[in-house]
N, C-alpha and C positions, 0 to 999 in steps of 0.2 A: 826858875819860874817867876813870873811877875804877877802881881795882884791884878785881878780882873777889873777892879774898880779904878785904881789910880796908877797902875803900871809900875809901882815900886817893887823892890825885892820882897818876897814873902818871908814871914817869920813862922817858925815851926809851930809855935803856940796857937797861931790864928790861921794856919794854912787852910786854904789856898790864898788867904788874904794877908796883908801886911800889918793889920792892926784890928782891934775890936771895932773901931769906928767904921772901917771899910766892911767888916762882916755885918755890922748893923745896917749900913746903907744897903747892902745886898738883900738882907732880910726884909727891909722896908719895901724894896722894889717888888719882892714876891708878894708881900701882904697887901700892897695897894693895887696890884694887878698890872704893874708895868711889865713884868715878865708873865708870859702866859703860854701854855701849850695849846695849840689849835686842836679843836675837836673835829673828829671825822664823822660824828653822828649826823644823820640827815636832819633830825629835828633841830639841832643847833644851827645848821646851815640855813634852814628856813627862818629861824629867829633872827639871824644876822641880816638877812635880806629885808625882813620886815622892819628892823631897827634902822637900817640904812634908808629905806623909803620914807620912814617917819621923819628922819633928820632932814631929808631933802625938802619936805613939805613945810618945815618950820621957817618962819621969817627970821632973818639974821639979827 
Protein backbone atom coordinates (compact mmCIF):
# COMPACT_ATOMS: atom_id res chain seq x y z
CA UNK A 1 0.00 0.00 0.00
CA UNK A 2 1.28 3.48 -0.78
CA UNK A 3 0.79 6.77 1.04
CA UNK A 4 -2.17 8.71 -0.42
CA UNK A 5 -0.23 11.98 -0.11
CA UNK A 6 3.22 11.20 -1.55
CA UNK A 7 2.94 7.61 -2.90
CA UNK A 8 5.81 6.33 -0.70
CA UNK A 9 5.49 2.99 1.11
CA UNK A 10 3.38 3.20 4.26
CA UNK A 11 4.75 2.80 7.78
CA UNK A 12 2.68 0.79 10.27
CA UNK A 13 2.88 3.53 12.92
CA UNK A 14 1.31 6.13 10.58
CA UNK A 15 -0.78 3.85 8.37
CA UNK A 16 -2.19 4.63 5.79
CA UNK A 17 0.50 7.32 5.58
CA UNK A 18 4.28 7.06 5.40
CA UNK A 19 5.03 9.68 8.06
CA UNK A 20 3.53 12.09 10.56
CA UNK A 21 4.10 14.87 8.04
CA UNK A 22 1.84 13.24 5.43
CA UNK A 23 -0.77 12.50 8.11
CA UNK A 24 -0.69 16.18 9.12
CA UNK A 25 -0.96 17.30 5.48
CA UNK A 26 -4.07 15.13 5.10
CA UNK A 27 -5.58 16.52 8.31
CA UNK A 28 -4.91 20.08 7.16
CA UNK A 29 -6.74 19.39 3.89
CA UNK A 30 -9.80 18.25 5.86
CA UNK A 31 -9.66 21.21 8.21
CA UNK A 32 -9.32 23.88 5.50
CA UNK A 33 -12.08 22.39 3.35
CA UNK A 34 -9.97 21.02 0.50
CA UNK A 35 -11.72 17.71 1.08
CA UNK A 36 -15.47 17.87 1.29
CA UNK A 37 -18.41 15.55 1.01
CA UNK A 38 -21.14 16.99 -1.18
CA UNK A 39 -24.47 17.59 0.48
CA UNK A 40 -27.66 16.27 -1.04
CA UNK A 41 -29.92 18.62 0.95
CA UNK A 42 -32.02 20.89 -1.24
CA UNK A 43 -31.30 23.94 0.96
CA UNK A 44 -27.55 23.51 0.40
CA UNK A 45 -27.98 23.18 -3.36
CA UNK A 46 -29.95 26.45 -3.42
CA UNK A 47 -27.19 28.18 -1.42
CA UNK A 48 -24.55 26.93 -3.88
CA UNK A 49 -26.49 28.40 -6.81
CA UNK A 50 -26.86 31.74 -5.00
CA UNK A 51 -23.12 31.85 -4.26
CA UNK A 52 -22.25 31.05 -7.88
CA UNK A 53 -24.53 33.82 -9.14
CA UNK A 54 -22.98 36.30 -6.70
CA UNK A 55 -19.46 35.39 -7.85
CA UNK A 56 -20.41 35.94 -11.50
CA UNK A 57 -21.69 39.44 -10.78
CA UNK A 58 -18.48 40.55 -9.02
CA UNK A 59 -15.87 42.42 -11.04
CA UNK A 60 -12.57 40.58 -11.41
